[in-house]
N, C-alpha and C positions, 0 to 999 in steps of 0.2 A: 505495500501502499505506499512503501514511500516516494512514488512516482509518478500522480495526478496529472503530468502531462502524457505521461504514455495513455494514458486511458480516460480522454474527457469524458468519456457519458454521467462520470460518477462525478457530482459537484464535489469540488477540492474539503471546504471545510467538514461536508463528511465524512471523509475519507478519514479525517481525526477521530472521530466516532466507531468510525466499522473497526479503524485500525485498533483503540484499544475495545472491545467487544471483541474483536477477531482471539487476540494476548489471552481473554477471561476466559473465553467457551473453549480454546486449545485447550485448556489447563484443565477447567470443571471437565474435558471428555476424557484427559488419564490418568482421572481420580477415581485410587481403585473403588471396584463396591463388590459387592458378595452377590453370587450368583443367586444365592438363598433368597434374596429379597425381591427378586426377578420373577413379572408374570410369566414369562418361558421357560419353561422347564427345561434347562440343559440337561436333567438327569434320563430324560429319556431318549435323548437321542442319543448316550452315552450309552447307554444300556441294551440299545437297539444295536450298535456297534459294538459292546461287548459278545453278544449274542451274533453275530454275522462273525467276530471273530472265530469264535471259539468252532463255529457248523467250516468256517474252511480250515482251517487251523486241521482241524481232525482230517477232510477232504485228503487235504496235500496231503497229511500221515500216511493216510490211510494209500494213493494212490505213489508214495514210495520217489515223492518231489518236495523240491522246499520250495517253491513256488507258490503262492497259496500263502502261506502265513502272513496273519497279522496280529500287530500288537492290543491288548486288549485297551489299549490309552491309545489315541491318534497323536498324541501329543508326544511320543515316542518315534516319532517316521523325522524325519526331514523334508520341505520341501516339494521335492518331487516324489518323493515316496507316498506321500500323501497326498498329492494329485492321481496317482494311478489306483489307486485305494476307493480314495473319495467315488468315483466314477465307477468301480466294483461295486463299490455299498448300493449306490444308488440304483445300480443293474438287480440286484443279487437280493439285498436284503430282504426278509419275510417275517410276521408272527411269529411268534411261537410256536403257531397252528399249522404254520404252514402256508397263510395267505399270505396272501399282497397286501400289503397296502394299500389305500385311498393316495389318491396323489400328493393331496394337497398335507395328508402326514407325513409322505416322504421328504416333503420339504422343511415340514416342521421340524422332522430330527435331522435333516441336516445343517436350519438354521439353532441348534443345539449346539450342533457339533464347533459350528463357528464360535458360538458361546462361550463354549466350555475354552477352545484354545484361546481365544479375547480373552475374555475375563480371567479362566481361573490360572493360564497357563503362561498368560501374558506373551503369546504368538501374535506379529504384525498381520500375518497371511490374512489377507480378502478372498477367501477360493470364490465367490462368486461374480467376484470380479477381478480376477488375479489376470488378466491376462494372458499370454499362450498357454505358460504351466498350469493350469486348469481351465483348457478349453475340452477336454474331456472329459469333464468333472459335469461343466454347463452343459456342452450337447447330449449326456446320457440323462442329467435333471432334467434338462427341455424336452426331450421324449418322453419320460412320466408326467411333467404339466400339461404336453399335450392333448393329454386324457382326461383331464381336471373337468367337470362339470360345477356347478352352483347347487349346492343341495336345501330343497326348501320344505318346510315340513308342514303337514295340510291345512293346519291355521297360518299359514303365511312366515313362519319364524325361518330368518335366514340361518343355516348354520354354516358356521368357517373353522375348519383351526383356528388358523393365523389371523391376528390383529397388529394393526397398524404399530401399537407397542412394542410387540416383539421385535420389528424392524429397528426400531432407537436402541434395545435393552442390546444387541449382539452385531450394533452398529454398520447396521448397513445402509441405515439411514442416517445423517449427521455428515458432520465435513474433518472425519477421520482420516480421509485421506482423496485426493483428485478424482480416483473411483466414486468413492461413496457418495463425496458431493455431486457429481454428475447425476446420478441414480437420484437421491434426493431429489433436485427438480424435475426430473421426469418425472417423480411420483405424485408429487402436489401437482403440475400440470395434470396429470392423469387425474389426479384424484377433482380437481379442484375447480378447473375451466375447460375437464367434458374431451380431453384429447385420446380416447380409446380406440384408435389404432393405430399403426407401426409407421402406414403411411402420412398419417397427421401431424405428427412427433419428428417424420423426416423430411416433411416441409417445412418447418420452421426455421427462419430465419431472425437474426439478434432485431431487423427494425421492427417487429413486431411490439415489443417491449419496451417500456420506460420507465423511470423513477419521478413520481411526481407526489407533492405533498397532499400528507396523506385530509382524509375528512377533517376540517375541526384539530390541525395541526396548528402551532402554536405561530410560525407566520407562513405566511401564501408566496414571498421571495424567495423561497430558497434557500433561506438566509439562518434556518433552523426548524425545531417540530422533527414530525417524524416521518416518513415517508410510504408508498404506498407503492406497488408495483402496478404498473398498467399492464393489462394484454389483447393482444384484439387478432382473434384467432381468423382463417382467412378460409378453412374450410370446417368441415363436420357441420351437427346440429347446432354449435355456437356461432358462425359465422356472421361476421355482422354485430356480432356483440360485443360490449367490453366490458372484463371483466377487472377489478381489483384487487389485491392481495394487500392487505395489511399487516404492521407490523404484528408479533404473537407476542405473547407478555415474558415467554422462556427465551431467549435469546438463540440458546441450541438447536431449538427448532421454530425458526423465526422465517419464510421463505422472503422477506426484504433484508435480510440480512445474509443469507444462504445466497440470493443471486449479488449482493454485491460484491461479498466475496470470489463468486465466481466472476463476475465482472472483470475484476481486479488479476484474478489470474489466467485470465485468458490473452495468447499472443498479439501484438500489433499486425493486420494484416496489413500488406501495399493499399496505397490509396484505390487503385481499381476496384477492388472487394472492400474494403472498409465500409462501414456505415448498415444499411439496411437489408442491403445482399451479404451479411455476414450469415453463414451457417450457424446455426444456434449448440446444437448438440458436436463438440470439436473431444476428439479422440487423445487421453494422458499422454504426455509424453514419457514413454517408457524407457526412453535416453537420461530423464532426469531423477533425479531422486523428490523431488516433488514434496521439499520438506517448507515447514510454515514461514521460515523467510524468504522461502524464493520467492522471485517477481513472479514467473512463469510458472505456471502447472498444464500448460495443455500444448497442442499442436496445431499449427497451422493446417497441416500437410491432409491433416484427414481427418474425415469427419464418423462419427457413430453409427453404424452402418445399417438399412433396414432391418435386415437379418437380425441384428443384435438388437438389435429396439423390439423386436416382436418376440425376442425371448426373455426380456426382461419386462414385456408385459401377462407375455406369460406366466410368469412370478408373481405379480402383484394381479391381475386377475383372482389368484389366492384369497386375498387379504379384505378381509369382511369389510371396511371400510369404503373399498374401491371398491367389490361387487356392490355398496349399497348406490353408489356415485353411479354404477352403470346402469341400475334398474330404476334408478330417481329417474335419468336422463333418457332411460326404455316407456316409461311412464308420460313423462313429456312428449312422448314421441307420438305413443297412441293417445293422446288429446288432443297433437294439433303436429299432424306430418307433416306440413308446412317447417318445424322450426327446424330441423333438421337436412 
């Protein structure tokens, strides 16, 4: 945030506030927490892993081969071993009865393993957004989530295994990394502004977003007060509408703050591209460490592919709050077909 001239889209006076909040949030996000106090039960994933480990190790012993041995705690594996084992786990894990788990239950188990490694063992890997190393795992999980369908009881109650809080708890949402920051913005836009297809996300440009003084802000000249994130969709059922996301009380979960950080961490584009036509979803620069003090986290050479956006959609469509948003949009469509 040290160079406002590099990114004139953020008012210089607001960069100081944003920078201060940024370091407060970094400190808060790294504060040790107990998994016992969390809504996401890490133990479910770890128990399923131990059962699978026992079965695969026994099968390997019976076949007289070393391949197949898996330790009872995934923390005993290095990154490459973990990536390979996770892909196998997703394809092979079964209930003690031998039945397949529901698609969202497999995702829940994997979130528990991610939380166990990050919170209980202090590991840094994010295997949901871990780049090429975890590609096979993500591909396997996507194959499982492809079969997910929302479950609704006879009285109309939505039954979901995964809630948004679980994603915050296991550090999928938030700005713990360049990947989680990007995924969080994707999540917000899916939930709050009705972007429910990969095509709609892929078509986004930076020019569709603006930081504006929030309603009731202390000033209207941009010299102080709070801000809102204004978004104008160009496709989908919300095309032609204008949305404003206001600042949240918790800076860790504030869409405005997260957007400001993303702006500050984007690279500068050439004059021929810069401005409204800049693609919105930029890939993290894997050649950089992407530490908090690094001025740039993302690469201007590549955008998030539509295929990857579709995998992300498959993932978050299992989340209760996203399903509620989708159902709400479908209800609006049934009442007014011209709205979509």
